[in-house]
C-alpha positions in Angstrom: 0.0 0.0 0.0 1.1 3.6 -0.7 2.5 5.3 2.4 0.5 8.4 1.7 -2.7 6.4 1.3 -2.2 4.7 4.7 -1.1 7.9 6.5 -4.0 10.0 5.3 -6.4 7.1 5.9 -5.4 7.0 9.5 -5.3 10.8 10.0 -8.7 11.3 8.3 -10.3 8.5 10.3 -9.2 10.2 13.5 -10.1 13.7 12.4 -13.4 12.4 10.9 -14.6 11.1 14.2 -14.4 14.6 15.7 -15.8 16.2 12.6 -18.9 13.9 12.4 -19.4 14.2 16.2 -19.6 17.9 15.7 -22.0 17.4 12.7 -24.2 15.3 14.9 -24.1 17.9 17.7 -24.9 20.8 15.4 -27.5 18.8 13.5 -29.4 18.1 16.7 -29.0 21.7 17.9 -30.1 23.2 14.6 -33.0 20.7 14.2 -31.5 19.7 10.8 -34.0 16.9 10.3 -36.1 15.9 7.3 -39.5 17.4 8.0 -41.3 14.8 5.8 -40.7 11.0 5.8 -42.9 9.3 3.2 -45.9 7.8 5.1 -45.4 4.3 3.7 -41.9 4.0 5.1 -41.8 1.6 8.1 -38.9 3.5 9.8 -40.6 6.8 10.7 -38.2 7.2 13.6 -35.6 8.3 11.0 -37.3 11.7 10.9 -35.4 12.4 14.1 -31.9 11.6 12.6 -30.1 14.7 11.4 -29.0 15.1 7.8 -25.8 17.0 8.8 -23.3 14.3 8.1 -22.7 15.5 4.6 -21.3 18.8 6.0 -18.4 16.7 7.4 -17.6 15.4 4.0 -17.7 18.9 2.5 -15.3 20.1 5.2 -12.9 17.2 4.7 -13.2 17.5 0.9 -12.5 21.3 1.1 -9.3 20.7 3.2 -8.1 18.1 0.7 -8.8 20.4 -2.2 -6.8 23.3 -0.8 -4.0 20.9 -0.1 -3.9 18.9 -3.4 -6.0 20.9 -5.9 -7.4 17.7 -7.4 -10.0 18.5 -10.0 -12.2 15.5 -9.0 -12.5 17.1 -5.5 -13.8 20.4 -7.1 -16.6 18.5 -8.9 -17.3 16.6 -5.6 -17.6 19.8 -3.6 -19.8 21.5 -6.2 -22.0 18.4 -6.4 -22.2 18.3 -2.6 -23.4 21.9 -2.5 -26.2 20.9 -4.9 -27.1 18.2 -2.4 -26.9 20.6 0.5 -29.5 22.9 -1.2 -31.8 19.8 -1.4 -31.1 18.8 2.2 -31.9 22.4 3.4 -35.2 22.3 1.6 -36.1 19.0 3.3 -35.6 20.6 6.7 -38.0 23.5 6.0 -41.6 23.5 6.9 -43.1 21.5 4.0 -40.0 19.3 3.7 -40.6 18.2 0.0 -37.0 18.7 -1.1 -35.8 20.2 -4.3 -37.6 19.3 -7.5 -35.7 16.8 -9.7 -35.5 19.2 -12.7 -33.8 21.9 -10.6 -31.3 19.3 -9.3 -30.6 18.2 -12.9 -30.2 21.8 -13.9 -27.7 22.5 -11.1 -25.7 19.4 -11.9 -25.6 20.6 -15.6 -24.0 23.8 -14.3 -21.5 21.8 -12.3 -20.6 19.8 -15.4 -19.5 23.0 -17.1 -16.3 23.0 -14.9 -15.1 20.2 -17.1 -14.3 22.9 -19.7 -11.6 24.1 -17.4 -10.1 20.6 -17.3 -9.5 20.8 -21.1 -12.6 18.9 -22.2 -14.2 19.8 -25.5 -18.0 20.5 -25.8 -18.9 16.9 -26.7 -16.9 15.5 -23.9 -18.5 18.0 -21.4 -22.0 16.9 -22.5 -20.9 13.3 -22.0 -19.5 14.3 -18.6 -22.8 15.7 -17.6 -24.5 12.4 -18.5 -21.9 10.5 -16.4 -22.2 12.9 -13.5 -26.0 12.7 -13.5 -25.9 8.9 -13.6 -23.3 8.5 -10.9 -24.8 10.9 -8.5 -28.2 9.3 -9.0 -26.6 5.9 -8.3 -25.1 7.1 -5.0 -28.2 9.0 -4.1 -30.5 6.1 -4.6 -28.2 3.8 -2.6 -28.3 6.0 0.4 -31.5 4.7 1.9 -30.6 2.2 4.7 -28.5 2.6 7.8 -24.8 2.2 6.8 -25.6 1.2 3.2 -23.9 3.8 1.0 -20.9 4.1 3.3 -20.4 0.4 3.4 -20.8 0.0 -0.3 -18.2 2.7 -0.9 -15.6 1.1 1.2 -14.5 -1.5 -1.3 -14.7 1.2 -4.1 -12.1 3.4 -2.4 -10.0 0.3 -1.6 -9.5 -0.5 -5.2 -9.2 3.0 -6.6 -5.6 4.1 -7.4 -4.1 4.8 -4.0 -3.2 8.4 -3.1 -3.5 10.7 -0.2 -6.9 11.8 -1.4 -8.5 8.4 -1.8 -7.0 7.3 1.5 -8.4 10.4 3.3 -11.9 9.8 1.8 -11.8 6.2 2.8 -10.8 7.2 6.4 -13.6 9.7 6.5 -16.1 7.0 5.4 -14.9 4.7 8.2 -15.3 7.4 10.8 -18.7 8.3 9.4 -19.9 4.7 9.6 -19.3 4.8 13.4 -22.3 7.2 13.5 -24.3 5.7 10.6 -24.5 2.0 11.2 -27.8 0.7 12.4 -29.4 2.2 14.3 -28.2 5.4 12.6 -27.5 8.5 14.6 -26.4 10.6 11.6 -27.1 10.7 7.9 -25.0 12.2 5.1 -28.1 13.3 3.2 -27.9 14.3 -0.4 -24.9 16.5 0.5 -22.8 13.4 1.1 -24.3 11.1 -1.6 -23.9 13.7 -4.3 -20.4 14.6 -3.0 -19.2 11.0 -3.5 -21.1 10.6 -6.8 -19.5 13.7 -8.1 -16.0 12.6 -7.0 -16.3 9.1 -8.6 -17.7 10.5 -11.8 -15.0 13.1 -12.2 -12.2 10.8 -11.0 -13.0 8.2 -13.7 -13.8 10.8 -16.4 -10.4 12.4 -15.9 -8.7 9.1 -16.3 -10.8 8.2 -19.4 -12.1 5.1 -17.6 -15.7 6.2 -16.9 -17.2 2.9 -18.2 -15.6 1.2 -15.2 -18.2 3.1 -13.1 -20.7 0.4 -14.1 -18.8 -2.0 -11.9 -17.5 0.6 -9.3 -21.1 1.7 -8.8 -22.8 -1.7 -9.4 -25.1 -1.5 -6.4 -26.1 2.0 -7.5 -26.8 0.8 -11.0 -29.0 -2.0 -9.6 -30.8 0.5 -7.4 -31.5 2.9 -10.3 -32.5 0.0 -12.6 -35.0 -1.2 -10.0 -36.7 2.2 -10.0 -36.8 2.4 -13.8 -38.1 -1.2 -14.2 -40.8 -0.6 -11.5 -42.0 2.6 -13.2 -42.1 1.0 -16.7 -43.8 -2.2 -15.5 -46.3 -0.2 -13.4 -47.4 1.9 -16.4 -47.5 -1.0 -18.8 -49.6 -3.2 -16.6 -51.9 -0.6 -15.2 -50.6 -0.6 -11.6 -48.9 -3.9 -11.0 -45.4 -4.0 -9.4 -42.3 -6.1 -9.7 -40.9 -5.1 -6.3 -42.7 -4.2 -3.2 -41.0 -0.9 -3.1 -38.0 0.8 -4.9 -35.1 1.5 -4.8 -34.6 -2.2 -4.3 -33.1 -2.0 -0.8 -36.6 -1.0 0.3 -38.0 -4.2 -1.3 -35.8 -6.2 1.1 -36.9 -4.0 4.0 -40.5 -4.8 3.1 -39.6 -8.5 3.2 -38.6 -8.1 6.8 -34.8 -7.9 6.3 -32.9 -5.8 8.8 -30.7 -3.0 7.6 -27.5 -4.8 8.7 -28.5 -7.9 6.7 -29.2 -5.7 3.6 -25.9 -3.9 4.0 -24.0 -7.2 4.3 -25.5 -8.5 1.1 -25.1 -5.3 -0.9 -21.6 -4.5 0.3 -20.5 -8.1 -0.5 -21.9 -7.8 -4.0 -20.1 -4.5 -4.5 -16.8 -6.0 -3.1 -17.0 -8.7 -5.8 -17.6 -6.1 -8.5 -14.6 -4.1 -7.2 -12.5 -7.2 -7.3 -13.2 -7.6 -11.0 -12.2 -3.9 -11.4 -8.9 -4.6 -9.6 -8.2 -7.6 -11.8 -9.0 -5.6 -14.9 -6.7 -2.8 -13.9 -3.7 -4.7 -12.5 -3.3 -8.0 -14.4 -1.3 -8.0 -17.7 -3.6 -8.9 -20.6 
């Protein structure tokens, strides 16, 4: 392992504990809760869990950006800010969150920064598509205690090792201390879009964006379950394939606990990441 990777992993894990503890304290103090949990959710108690964990990732990402000036971190921070706007609207009186079309528009604006990375117009348009798909994948996955954080662990283990990837992995580990079931803290859209933005930009800048299908396999499955559900529902006049989507909610409706779902999904993602590692490291 890279010495920088290990050093920053350890440092970020320690720093992250205090950062996310502060996020929890401030979230409780500010009442940064979702004001509306959909009535057909079984876990209505989650309305009392603050969404402020994403602020911790923004802070750690900002520190890393000032230190390393990595372009993927810039996209991650801008995407996280889009998520923060959504999280803030969820904590207001009506609590409906930002409309999807406004979120897409803001992410389109974020994708314009790829011009500054030397991308041409066609490549920037493609970057927006990849950014939208990847942030949707991470956003849809963030719906059970510890799920997105656990799924991202093997992803950051197989990414090329650097101080930045080590630090983000360390931050995820410390965040999971507060997010495993029963969760005390959520990252919200701020955190999920932060990581989606980072992964999209990181792979686009390497010209390896198609590997995101494996790196975000669980997210791909989550998004696909929603699309299939909607299409089947409309074609059959109201019938459903799954009890509820994204698909982790289907397993919740079957009576699975969040830790059981997390174990299965993280295991599947770990296998997909192993294939990525083989594809990147073995001579062909």
